[in-house]
N, C-alpha and C positions, 0 to 999 in steps of 0.2 A: 588412262586406265588406273583404277584404284590400286594402291600398293597393299595387297593382302598376301598372306603366306599360302603356300601350296596346300598345307594341311587344312586350313580353313576352307579353301576351295573344295577339297575332297569331302570335308564334313558337310558342306552345304549341298553338294551333289548327293551324298548319302541320305540326307534329310529329305531331299526332293524325291528320291526313289522310294523311301519309306512312306511318305505322304501319298505318292501315286499308288502304292500297294494298298494302303488303307482305303483310298477312294475306290479302287477297283474291287476290293473285297466288299465294300458297302454296296456297290452297284450290283454285284453278283447276288448278295443277300437280298437286296430289294427285288431283283428280277425273280428269284426263286420264291419270295414271299408273294409276288404277284402272279404266281402259277405259270411262269414262262417255262419254256423247255430248257433243258440243260445247255443245249447249243446256243440258244438265245441269250442265256445268262452269261455264258463264256464270251460271246461276242460283245455284250454290253460291258463286261468287265475289262475286256481288251481295249475297247474304245475309251473307256474312262481312264485306264492306265496310260494310254498313249496321249490322250488330251491333257491330263494333269501333268505328265512329265514334260510335254511340249511347253505348256504355260509356265512351268517352273523354270525351265532353261531359258525361255524368252525373258522372264523377269530377271533371272540371274545375269543374262547378257546385257540387259538394260541397266542394271545396277553397276556392273563392272565397266560398262562403256560410258557411264555418266561422268567419269573423271577426265575424259579426253577433251 
């Protein structure tokens, strides 16, 4: 495992959450622009948020596990 400080780890997680929120907001805006229902837009935003966060944590675990 790479030797990084705990604050850098928390900062990386915070950046991943912010990126996921931006992607989710863009998905909701795109769904509303495409005249989808509000419920459909919320579902699209939720899926985009979960998918982006999952990919970010998978990438983070890949980077942290690369040193072993």
